[in-house]
C-alpha atoms as a printed R data frame, in Angstrom:
    type eleno elety resid chain resno       x       y       z
1   ATOM     1    CA   MET     A     1  19.129 -24.194  -0.430
2   ATOM     2    CA   LYS     A     2  21.787 -22.536  -2.564
3   ATOM     3    CA   HIS     A     3  22.685 -19.033  -1.991
4   ATOM     4    CA   LEU     A     4  24.943 -16.517  -3.478
5   ATOM     5    CA   THR     A     5  25.874 -13.200  -2.029
6   ATOM     6    CA   ALA     A     6  24.349 -10.298  -3.851
7   ATOM     7    CA   ARG     A     7  24.365  -6.601  -3.012
8   ATOM     8    CA   TYR     A     8  21.184  -4.751  -3.716
9   ATOM     9    CA   GLY     A     9  22.067  -1.235  -2.497
10  ATOM    10    CA   HIS     A    10  20.826  -1.383   1.049
11  ATOM    11    CA   ILE     A    11  21.420  -5.073   1.487
12  ATOM    12    CA   GLU     A    12  24.670  -6.744   1.668
13  ATOM    13    CA   ASN     A    13  23.876 -10.513   2.825
14  ATOM    14    CA   CYS     A    14  23.318 -13.796   1.786
15  ATOM    15    CA   TRP     A    15  19.999 -14.059  -0.277
16  ATOM    16    CA   PRO     A    16  18.590 -16.314  -2.825
17  ATOM    17    CA   PRO     A    17  19.157 -14.837  -6.540
18  ATOM    18    CA   LEU     A    18  16.613 -12.369  -7.191
19  ATOM    19    CA   PRO     A    19  14.032 -13.692  -9.772
20  ATOM    20    CA   LEU     A    20  12.490 -12.037 -12.685
21  ATOM    21    CA   LEU     A    21   9.143 -13.794 -13.058
22  ATOM    22    CA   ASP     A    22   6.862 -14.124 -16.192
23  ATOM    23    CA   GLY     A    23   3.781 -15.778 -14.807
24  ATOM    24    CA   GLU     A    24   5.290 -18.709 -13.095
25  ATOM    25    CA   GLU     A    25   8.634 -18.764 -15.160
26  ATOM    26    CA   ALA     A    26  11.632 -17.409 -13.906
27  ATOM    27    CA   ILE     A    27  13.210 -15.819 -16.959
28  ATOM    28    CA   GLU     A    28  16.027 -14.053 -15.668
29  ATOM    29    CA   TYR     A    29  18.155 -13.596 -12.131
30  ATOM    30    CA   ASN     A    30  19.315 -10.522 -10.615
31  ATOM    31    CA   PRO     A    31  17.891  -8.504 -13.492
32  ATOM    32    CA   ASP     A    32  18.851  -4.830 -14.365
33  ATOM    33    CA   GLN     A    33  16.478  -3.179 -11.731
34  ATOM    34    CA   THR     A    34  16.805   0.222 -13.525
35  ATOM    35    CA   GLN     A    35  14.375  -1.311 -16.140
36  ATOM    36    CA   LEU     A    36  11.900  -2.284 -13.850
37  ATOM    37    CA   THR     A    37   9.432   0.374 -14.235
38  ATOM    38    CA   THR     A    38   9.799   0.467 -17.927
39  ATOM    39    CA   TRP     A    39   9.254  -3.278 -18.208
40  ATOM    40    CA   TYR     A    40   6.101  -3.009 -15.913
41  ATOM    41    CA   ILE     A    41   4.585  -0.441 -18.071
42  ATOM    42    CA   GLN     A    42   5.431  -2.186 -21.548
43  ATOM    43    CA   ARG     A    43   3.714  -5.116 -20.054
44  ATOM    44    CA   ALA     A    44   0.710  -3.006 -18.755
45  ATOM    45    CA   VAL     A    45   0.228  -1.067 -22.066
46  ATOM    46    CA   SER     A    46   0.408  -4.526 -24.069
47  ATOM    47    CA   PHE     A    47  -2.185  -6.000 -21.813
48  ATOM    48    CA   ILE     A    48  -4.684  -2.969 -22.343
49  ATOM    49    CA   GLU     A    49  -4.093  -3.153 -26.100
50  ATOM    50    CA   ARG     A    50  -5.141  -6.934 -26.118
51  ATOM    51    CA   ASN     A    51  -7.977  -6.488 -24.025
52  ATOM    52    CA   ARG     A    52  -9.206  -3.295 -25.409
53  ATOM    53    CA   ASP     A    53 -12.504  -4.776 -26.744
54  ATOM    54    CA   ARG     A    54 -13.741  -6.387 -23.256
55  ATOM    55    CA   PRO     A    55 -13.739  -5.805 -19.516
56  ATOM    56    CA   PHE     A    56 -10.244  -6.054 -17.913
57  ATOM    57    CA   PHE     A    57  -8.746  -5.448 -14.408
58  ATOM    58    CA   LEU     A    58  -5.156  -4.112 -14.479
59  ATOM    59    CA   TYR     A    59  -3.281  -4.035 -11.355
60  ATOM    60    CA   VAL     A    60   0.271  -2.338 -11.552
61  ATOM    61    CA   PRO     A    61   2.276  -2.522  -8.124
62  ATOM    62    CA   HIS     A    62   5.630  -0.813  -8.866
63  ATOM    63    CA   SER     A    63   8.706  -2.132  -7.237
64  ATOM    64    CA   MET     A    64  10.021   1.785  -6.812
65  ATOM    65    CA   PRO     A    65  10.085   3.746  -4.722
66  ATOM    66    CA   HIS     A    66  11.079   0.894  -2.409
67  ATOM    67    CA   VAL     A    67  14.651   0.725  -1.521
68  ATOM    68    CA   PRO     A    68  17.053  -0.117  -3.153
69  ATOM    69    CA   LEU     A    69  16.264   2.618  -5.624
70  ATOM    70    CA   HIS     A    70  16.706   2.218  -9.276
71  ATOM    71    CA   VAL     A    71  15.886   4.509 -12.023
72  ATOM    72    CA   SER     A    72  16.435   4.242 -15.991
73  ATOM    73    CA   GLN     A    73  18.764   6.617 -18.117
74  ATOM    74    CA   LYS     A    74  15.591   8.326 -19.355
75  ATOM    75    CA   PHE     A    75  15.275  10.032 -15.894
76  ATOM    76    CA   LYS     A    76  18.502   9.633 -14.060
77  ATOM    77    CA   GLY     A    77  19.626  13.019 -12.492
78  ATOM    78    CA   LYS     A    78  16.403  14.787 -13.918
79  ATOM    79    CA   SER     A    79  15.008  15.898 -10.784
80  ATOM    80    CA   GLU     A    80  16.202  18.321  -7.660
81  ATOM    81    CA   ARG     A    81  15.288  15.777  -5.333
82  ATOM    82    CA   GLY     A    82  18.095  13.304  -6.248
83  ATOM    83    CA   ILE     A    83  17.369   9.434  -7.208
84  ATOM    84    CA   TYR     A    84  14.487   9.583  -5.279
85  ATOM    85    CA   GLY     A    85  12.912  12.252  -7.202
86  ATOM    86    CA   ASP     A    86  14.028  10.708 -10.297
87  ATOM    87    CA   VAL     A    87  12.099   7.508  -9.448
88  ATOM    88    CA   ILE     A    88   9.088   9.364  -8.909
89  ATOM    89    CA   MET     A    89   9.230  11.388 -12.032
90  ATOM    90    CA   GLU     A    90   9.720   7.822 -13.886
91  ATOM    91    CA   ILE     A    91   6.586   6.440 -12.097
92  ATOM    92    CA   ASP     A    92   4.599   9.867 -13.118
93  ATOM    93    CA   TRP     A    93   5.807   8.945 -16.597
94  ATOM    94    CA   SER     A    94   4.637   5.341 -16.489
95  ATOM    95    CA   MET     A    95   1.098   6.498 -15.424
96  ATOM    96    CA   GLY     A    96   1.057   8.814 -18.495
97  ATOM    97    CA   GLU     A    97   1.765   5.845 -20.732
98  ATOM    98    CA   ILE     A    98  -1.089   4.138 -19.298
99  ATOM    99    CA   LEU     A    99  -3.503   7.242 -19.653
100 ATOM   100    CA   SER     A   100  -2.088   7.842 -23.145
101 ATOM   101    CA   ALA     A   101  -2.775   4.176 -24.098
102 ATOM   102    CA   LEU     A   102  -6.422   4.497 -22.775
103 ATOM   103    CA   LYS     A   103  -6.993   7.572 -25.055
104 ATOM   104    CA   ARG     A   104  -5.184   6.218 -28.028
105 ATOM   105    CA   LEU     A   105  -7.437   2.999 -27.980
106 ATOM   106    CA   GLY     A   106 -10.619   5.176 -27.309
107 ATOM   107    CA   ILE     A   107 -11.590   3.713 -23.955
108 ATOM   108    CA   ASP     A   108 -10.356   6.212 -21.453
109 ATOM   109    CA   ASP     A   109 -14.022   7.408 -20.924
110 ATOM   110    CA   ASN     A   110 -14.917   3.839 -19.934
111 ATOM   111    CA   THR     A   111 -11.987   2.925 -17.707
112 ATOM   112    CA   LEU     A   112 -11.653   3.827 -13.849
113 ATOM   113    CA   VAL     A   113  -8.151   4.661 -13.038
114 ATOM   114    CA   VAL     A   114  -6.992   4.616  -9.266
115 ATOM   115    CA   PHE     A   115  -3.541   5.785  -8.299
116 ATOM   116    CA   ALA     A   116  -2.601   5.217  -4.632
117 ATOM   117    CA   SER     A   117   0.176   4.301  -2.540
118 ATOM   118    CA   ASP     A   118   0.062   1.254  -0.189
119 ATOM   119    CA   ASN     A   119   1.699   2.944   2.951
120 ATOM   120    CA   GLY     A   120   3.620   5.852   4.138
121 ATOM   121    CA   PRO     A   121   7.438   6.721   3.667
122 ATOM   122    CA   TRP     A   122  10.265   4.802   4.755
123 ATOM   123    CA   LEU     A   123  11.850   7.614   6.879
124 ATOM   124    CA   LYS     A   124  14.710   5.394   8.124
125 ATOM   125    CA   TYR     A   125  16.330   5.715   4.826
126 ATOM   126    CA   GLY     A   126  16.232   9.578   4.642
127 ATOM   127    CA   ASP     A   127  16.580  11.006   1.318
128 ATOM   128    CA   HIS     A   128  15.833   7.546  -0.302
129 ATOM   129    CA   GLY     A   129  12.597   7.232   1.889
130 ATOM   130    CA   GLY     A   130  10.202   9.946   1.060
131 ATOM   131    CA   SER     A   131   8.274  12.384   3.347
132 ATOM   132    CA   ALA     A   132   5.175  12.182   5.471
133 ATOM   133    CA   GLY     A   133   4.827  16.149   5.341
134 ATOM   134    CA   PRO     A   134   2.734  17.355   8.568
135 ATOM   135    CA   LEU     A   135   1.774  13.710   9.631
136 ATOM   136    CA   ARG     A   136   3.312  11.774  12.329
137 ATOM   137    CA   GLU     A   137   5.680   8.969  11.945
138 ATOM   138    CA   ARG     A   138   6.359   6.587   9.015
139 ATOM   139    CA   LYS     A   139   5.428   3.264   7.450
140 ATOM   140    CA   PHE     A   140   5.282   0.334  10.123
141 ATOM   141    CA   THR     A   141   3.100   2.405  12.551
142 ATOM   142    CA   THR     A   142  -0.192   3.117  12.986
143 ATOM   143    CA   PHE     A   143   0.156   6.944  13.126
144 ATOM   144    CA   ASP     A   144  -1.279   8.657  10.073
145 ATOM   145    CA   GLY     A   145   2.358   9.021   8.557
146 ATOM   146    CA   GLY     A   146   2.355   5.451   8.029
147 ATOM   147    CA   GLN     A   147  -1.247   5.091   7.028
148 ATOM   148    CA   ARG     A   148  -2.545   8.157   5.361
149 ATOM   149    CA   VAL     A   149  -1.557   8.245   1.448
150 ATOM   150    CA   PRO     A   150  -2.594  10.339  -1.592
151 ATOM   151    CA   CYS     A   151  -5.270   8.765  -3.791
152 ATOM   152    CA   ILE     A   152  -6.202  10.110  -7.271
153 ATOM   153    CA   VAL     A   153  -9.392   8.606  -9.014
154 ATOM   154    CA   ARG     A   154 -10.058   9.343 -12.759
155 ATOM   155    CA   TRP     A   155 -13.269   8.230 -14.960
156 ATOM   156    CA   PRO     A   156 -14.175  10.798 -17.497
157 ATOM   157    CA   GLY     A   157 -17.780  11.610 -17.543
158 ATOM   158    CA   GLU     A   158 -18.352   9.716 -14.217
159 ATOM   159    CA   ILE     A   159 -16.270  11.547 -11.629
160 ATOM   160    CA   PRO     A   160 -16.375  15.219 -11.938
161 ATOM   161    CA   ALA     A   161 -12.917  16.625 -12.438
162 ATOM   162    CA   GLY     A   162 -11.394  18.634  -9.640
163 ATOM   163    CA   THR     A   163 -13.292  17.321  -6.876
164 ATOM   164    CA   ILE     A   164 -11.723  16.529  -3.607
165 ATOM   165    CA   CYS     A   165 -13.177  13.833  -0.967
166 ATOM   166    CA   ASN     A   166 -11.875  14.499   2.659
167 ATOM   167    CA   GLU     A   167 -13.782  11.473   3.908
168 ATOM   168    CA   PRO     A   168 -11.495   8.502   4.952
169 ATOM   169    CA   ALA     A   169 -11.451   5.210   3.058
170 ATOM   170    CA   THR     A   170  -9.149   2.180   2.463
171 ATOM   171    CA   THR     A   171  -7.898   0.341  -0.527
172 ATOM   172    CA   MET     A   172  -9.737  -2.494   0.811
173 ATOM   173    CA   ASP     A   173 -12.756  -0.772  -0.230
174 ATOM   174    CA   LEU     A   174 -11.856  -0.829  -3.857
175 ATOM   175    CA   LEU     A   175 -13.024  -4.841  -4.083
176 ATOM   176    CA   PRO     A   176 -16.527  -4.080  -3.219
177 ATOM   177    CA   THR     A   177 -16.693  -0.782  -5.052
178 ATOM   178    CA   PHE     A   178 -15.338  -2.465  -8.401
179 ATOM   179    CA   ALA     A   179 -17.637  -5.583  -7.879
180 ATOM   180    CA   ALA     A   180 -20.641  -3.204  -7.463
181 ATOM   181    CA   LEU     A   181 -19.566  -1.231 -10.709
182 ATOM   182    CA   ALA     A   182 -19.172  -4.369 -12.700
183 ATOM   183    CA   GLY     A   183 -22.361  -6.082 -11.360
184 ATOM   184    CA   ALA     A   184 -20.159  -8.974  -9.866
185 ATOM   185    CA   ARG     A   185 -21.069 -11.038  -6.618
186 ATOM   186    CA   LEU     A   186 -19.040 -10.689  -3.583
187 ATOM   187    CA   PRO     A   187 -17.803 -13.576  -1.661
188 ATOM   188    CA   SER     A   188 -20.320 -15.064   0.677
189 ATOM   189    CA   HIS     A   189 -17.910 -14.623   3.844
190 ATOM   190    CA   PRO     A   190 -18.206 -11.202   5.750
191 ATOM   191    CA   LEU     A   191 -16.072  -8.299   4.353
192 ATOM   192    CA   ASP     A   192 -14.831  -5.389   6.441
193 ATOM   193    CA   ARG     A   193 -15.104  -2.913   3.648
194 ATOM   194    CA   ARG     A   194 -17.838  -1.391   1.722
195 ATOM   195    CA   ASN     A   195 -18.758   0.276  -1.653
196 ATOM   196    CA   ILE     A   196 -17.608   3.879  -1.741
197 ATOM   197    CA   TRP     A   197 -18.664   4.938  -5.163
198 ATOM   198    CA   PRO     A   198 -20.748   7.398  -3.922
199 ATOM   199    CA   LEU     A   199 -17.821   9.131  -2.232
200 ATOM   200    CA   LEU     A   200 -15.527   8.702  -5.403
201 ATOM   201    CA   SER     A   201 -18.383   9.963  -7.838
202 ATOM   202    CA   ALA     A   202 -18.918  13.089  -5.354
203 ATOM   203    CA   GLN     A   203 -22.802  12.284  -5.035
204 ATOM   204    CA   ALA     A   204 -24.477  14.685  -2.999
205 ATOM   205    CA   GLY     A   205 -24.557  13.822   0.747
206 ATOM   206    CA   ALA     A   206 -22.354  10.853   0.483
207 ATOM   207    CA   VAL     A   207 -20.391  10.189   3.663
208 ATOM   208    CA   ILE     A   208 -18.215   7.437   4.705
209 ATOM   209    CA   PRO     A   209 -20.057   3.942   5.109
210 ATOM   210    CA   HIS     A   210 -17.925   2.829   8.071
211 ATOM   211    CA   GLN     A   211 -18.610   3.829  11.743
212 ATOM   212    CA   ALA     A   212 -15.002   3.322  12.594
213 ATOM   213    CA   PHE     A   213 -11.498   2.339  11.017
214 ATOM   214    CA   TYR     A   214  -9.302  -0.108  13.038
215 ATOM   215    CA   TYR     A   215  -5.333   0.185  12.869
216 ATOM   216    CA   PHE     A   216  -3.448  -3.252  13.333
217 ATOM   217    CA   ARG     A   217   0.104  -4.132  13.225
218 ATOM   218    CA   GLY     A   218   0.022  -7.764  13.071
219 ATOM   219    CA   TYR     A   219  -2.509  -9.076  15.395
220 ATOM   220    CA   ASN     A   220  -2.380  -5.974  17.625
221 ATOM   221    CA   LEU     A   221  -5.335  -3.498  17.453
222 ATOM   222    CA   GLU     A   222  -3.252  -0.348  18.245
223 ATOM   223    CA   ALA     A   223  -5.533   2.355  17.132
224 ATOM   224    CA   ILE     A   224  -9.409   3.102  16.091
225 ATOM   225    CA   ARG     A   225 -10.751   6.133  14.290
226 ATOM   226    CA   SER     A   226 -14.335   7.316  14.143
227 ATOM   227    CA   GLY     A   227 -15.396  10.464  12.690
228 ATOM   228    CA   ARG     A   228 -12.909  13.201  13.798
229 ATOM   229    CA   TRP     A   229 -11.516  11.276  16.707
230 ATOM   230    CA   LYS     A   230  -8.668   8.776  16.597
231 ATOM   231    CA   LEU     A   231  -7.645   6.984  20.023
232 ATOM   232    CA   HIS     A   232  -4.381   5.075  20.380
233 ATOM   233    CA   PHE     A   233  -4.198   2.064  22.697
234 ATOM   234    CA   PRO     A   234  -0.851   1.615  24.736
235 ATOM   235    CA   HIS     A   235   1.758  -0.031  22.281
236 ATOM   236    CA   THR     A   236   5.282   0.556  21.304
237 ATOM   237    CA   TYR     A   237   6.570   2.045  17.918
238 ATOM   238    CA   GLN     A   238  10.084   2.600  16.080
239 ATOM   239    CA   HIS     A   239  10.870   6.118  15.949
240 ATOM   240    CA   VAL     A   240  13.538   7.306  13.571
241 ATOM   241    CA   HIS     A   241  16.326   8.811  15.577
242 ATOM   242    CA   GLU     A   242  18.848   9.244  12.998
243 ATOM   243    CA   ALA     A   243  17.897   9.071   9.163
244 ATOM   244    CA   GLY     A   244  20.084   7.335   6.844
245 ATOM   245    CA   SER     A   245  21.320   8.599   3.472
246 ATOM   246    CA   GLY     A   246  22.574   7.263   0.018
247 ATOM   247    CA   GLY     A   247  20.394   4.161   0.382
248 ATOM   248    CA   LYS     A   248  21.781   3.410   3.728
249 ATOM   249    CA   SER     A   249  19.557   2.570   6.776
250 ATOM   250    CA   GLY     A   250  19.496   5.081   9.680
251 ATOM   251    CA   ARG     A   251  18.756   4.445  13.363
252 ATOM   252    CA   SER     A   252  15.793   4.201  15.283
253 ATOM   253    CA   THR     A   253  14.411   3.907  18.819
254 ATOM   254    CA   THR     A   254  11.633   2.163  20.537
255 ATOM   255    CA   GLU     A   255   8.982   4.481  21.949
256 ATOM   256    CA   VAL     A   256   5.928   3.889  23.998
257 ATOM   257    CA   ILE     A   257   2.426   5.878  23.365
258 ATOM   258    CA   GLY     A   258  -0.170   5.365  25.881
259 ATOM   259    CA   MET     A   259  -3.928   5.778  25.722
260 ATOM   260    CA   GLU     A   260  -4.070   8.921  23.774
261 ATOM   261    CA   LEU     A   261  -6.999  10.462  21.923
262 ATOM   262    CA   PHE     A   262  -6.386  13.037  19.059
263 ATOM   263    CA   ASP     A   263  -8.777  15.236  17.039
264 ATOM   264    CA   MET     A   264  -7.763  14.632  13.620
265 ATOM   265    CA   GLU     A   265  -9.844  17.503  12.298
266 ATOM   266    CA   GLY     A   266  -7.620  20.186  14.118
267 ATOM   267    CA   ASP     A   267  -4.424  17.916  14.929
268 ATOM   268    CA   ILE     A   268  -3.371  15.699  11.811
269 ATOM   269    CA   ALA     A   269   0.080  15.642  13.250
270 ATOM   270    CA   GLU     A   270  -1.461  13.568  16.325
271 ATOM   271    CA   VAL     A   271   0.466  15.377  19.222
272 ATOM   272    CA   ARG     A   272  -2.274  17.013  21.312
273 ATOM   273    CA   ASN     A   273  -3.651  14.285  23.738
274 ATOM   274    CA   MET     A   274  -7.230  14.992  24.349
275 ATOM   275    CA   ALA     A   275  -8.135  11.795  26.440
276 ATOM   276    CA   GLN     A   276  -8.790  13.570  29.727
277 ATOM   277    CA   GLN     A   277 -11.012  16.283  28.215
278 ATOM   278    CA   HIS     A   278 -13.082  13.710  26.421
279 ATOM   279    CA   PRO     A   279 -13.315  10.470  28.566
280 ATOM   280    CA   GLU     A   280 -16.566   9.515  26.954
281 ATOM   281    CA   VAL     A   281 -15.080   9.433  23.533
282 ATOM   282    CA   VAL     A   282 -12.194   7.085  25.203
283 ATOM   283    CA   GLY     A   283 -14.912   4.956  26.530
284 ATOM   284    CA   ARG     A   284 -17.005   4.704  23.522
285 ATOM   285    CA   LEU     A   285 -14.156   4.037  21.073
286 ATOM   286    CA   THR     A   286 -12.581   1.490  23.457
287 ATOM   287    CA   ALA     A   287 -15.716  -0.626  23.834
288 ATOM   288    CA   ALA     A   288 -16.437  -0.452  19.915
289 ATOM   289    CA   ALA     A   289 -12.555  -1.746  19.301
290 ATOM   290    CA   ARG     A   290 -13.186  -4.514  21.999
291 ATOM   291    CA   THR     A   291 -16.299  -5.611  20.226
292 ATOM   292    CA   PHE     A   292 -14.496  -5.575  16.784
293 ATOM   293    CA   HIS     A   293 -11.392  -7.252  17.886
294 ATOM   294    CA   ALA     A   294 -13.211 -10.107  19.419
295 ATOM   295    CA   ARG     A   295 -15.298 -10.705  16.314
296 ATOM   296    CA   LEU     A   296 -12.348 -10.425  13.920
297 ATOM   297    CA   MET     A   297 -10.250 -12.969  16.195
298 ATOM   298    CA   SER     A   298 -13.144 -15.454  16.102
299 ATOM   299    CA   GLN     A   299 -13.098 -15.576  12.576
300 ATOM   300    CA   ARG     A   300  -9.178 -15.638  12.187
301 ATOM   301    CA   ARG     A   301  -7.952 -18.444  10.159
302 ATOM   302    CA   PRO     A   302  -4.479 -20.046  11.061
303 ATOM   303    CA   PRO     A   303  -1.705 -19.031   8.598
304 ATOM   304    CA   GLY     A   304  -0.272 -21.056   5.956
305 ATOM   305    CA   ARG     A   305   2.924 -23.077   6.536
306 ATOM   306    CA   VAL     A   306   5.827 -23.514   3.818
307 ATOM   307    CA   GLN     A   307   7.941 -26.610   3.980
308 ATOM   308    CA   ILE     A   308  11.211 -26.787   1.715
309 ATOM   309    CA   ASP     A   309  11.603 -29.932   0.048
310 ATOM   310    CA   GLY     A   310  14.832 -30.425  -1.767
311 ATOM   311    CA   THR     A   311  17.522 -28.076  -2.898
312 ATOM   312    CA   VAL     A   312  16.143 -24.697  -4.492
313 ATOM   313    CA   GLY     A   313  18.609 -22.447  -6.231
314 ATOM   314    CA   ALA     A   314  19.391 -20.830  -9.217
315 ATOM   315    CA   GLU     A   315  18.751 -23.947 -11.383
316 ATOM   316    CA   ALA     A   316  15.273 -24.686  -9.716
317 ATOM   317    CA   MET     A   317  12.737 -22.501  -8.614
318 ATOM   318    CA   PRO     A   318   9.957 -23.387  -6.035
319 ATOM   319    CA   VAL     A   319   6.515 -24.452  -7.217
320 ATOM   320    CA   LEU     A   320   3.800 -23.667  -5.015
321 ATOM   321    CA   ALA     A   321   1.001 -26.022  -4.207
322 ATOM   322    CA   THR     A   322  -1.818 -25.894  -1.825
323 ATOM   323    CA   THR     A   323  -2.533 -29.030   0.395
324 ATOM   324    CA   GLY     A   324  -5.178 -28.856   2.834
325 ATOM   325    CA   GLY     A   325  -5.043 -25.078   3.530
326 ATOM   326    CA   GLN     A   326  -1.274 -25.242   3.494
327 ATOM   327    CA   VAL     A   327   1.559 -24.320   1.263
328 ATOM   328    CA   ARG     A   328   4.180 -26.810   0.262
329 ATOM   329    CA   VAL     A   329   7.096 -25.789  -1.862
330 ATOM   330    CA   THR     A   330   8.163 -28.517  -4.316
């Protein structure tokens, strides 16, 4: 594979050239990343305009505020939070563009909009990494600082404005929720998630449709939450010892947590271990976790494999083809 040395803010190493893809076509390499947020939204609004008269699903996963941070001239230096704040302002603007398009096209009262993050902040990058507020730890951990994120849901006439839902849910719940709203059939294989429309629409008496939430890192089940209780099983995690700045990574140390129980209604920072005071809760959650983990592992499929055939570089991008459950790069 042909490589070239490229510097992407926090990364300086030999990497393949960064492609900008349009469908399966690489239209540019090492593009101007300050324009990514603008380009994404231009394409998003164009998609909405083309599909205004029929049902559509639009997924807009921004590259920002993932490091390395880039922001356009429209918002550069505009916030009091430095480039991270500038980036967030531009993302806020981008959502305004989508909402304005829905209203301009007369379909905002027939469109469900969900705005959320995929995980907690990258605290190792300090002023380029966001904040988890009072929550413990960060992304790459199973503490709530790495898992709990803001979520705003909007559908005029269907979701009462200003309502707040304190029940936990996950983005995995969106598939069965959207399917139910659209009248679509779900896959035949078992799903871990449920339809949470009663929660989103603030229906009276609506409660979480899950008995428990399970927190994995890779194949390791590190924690379980049921109701107010969250139980961590013994595991290691990376704790930021010294945050970086200016796009440079800081330093972390390997820490260990034992069997620890937290009351998430009174201790969202996960600092007061209640395991000795509530051994019956520890026993119940441990049994539930063992049962779930055994079932999940019994249904686990082997991961795909990637085989590199020939030379792939700036002149030729890989084409992915599935072969018997595996992925071959040709």
